[in-house]
Structure formats: C-alpha cells, structure tokens
C-alpha angles and dihedrals in degrees: 000000000000124000091249092054091048091052090050091050091049092048092049092048091050091048091050092049092048090050091052091049091050092049090050093048093048090049092050092049097045098044095078091046092050092044092051094047097044101037126224099291097046091042088056090055089046091052091047092053090048092050093048090049091052093048092050088050087067088063088070085089092199095301093127094051094046090046090055092046096050095042090053090046093053092042089058091048091048098240107142093171090061091047090053091048092052092044091051103040098027095060096050095081090048093051092044091047093051094054092074096054090043091055092046092048094049092049091050092048091048090050 
C-alpha cells in the first residue's frame, strides 16, 4: 500500500471515529431534553421504537456494506451497467426489510 493510500485510510478512520463521538455526544445531550418534553410514558414508546429500529438494522446482514464495496469497485473499473444492476437489485432487500419495522412503528405510534 502506498503512503498516499495509508494516509487516506488513516484520515477516513479518524473521520469515522470523530463522527461516532459526535453522534454519542449529541445523543447524550438530547436525551434529557427529549425525556423532559415527552414525559416518561411517551419517552418509553420513543425508546422502544428506537430499539426496534436498531434491531431491524441487524437484519441488513451486510448487504449495505457489500453494496457500497461493489459499487465503488465497478465505478473504479468504469462499468456503469454493473453499478446500475447493483443499485437496482441490491436495494430491494433493504427496502423490503424496512417495511416490517415501518409497519410496527406506525402501529405503535397509532396506539
């Protein structure tokens, strides 16, 4: 691996770590505000919806990461037909998998 590639990997890793730290800090700061404005009962429903969304995110089974990897790979090789195929057929399981959590969330909110 060249020095330029190593520096790009290091910069991307640092940016990813910084993004995770910012997300954590924002979550820690906004939780008391949300709890105060929603109240205990509604905050419980809010937390349940967030937990269900996180659990259904596990059902991704790596499709999102592999989709990103192969689309970047074929972009580098200059094969737009392959990129279109991955964009079309690779997003179908993600869309189909998100319909269940969406239905559950809307039924909980309506309740």
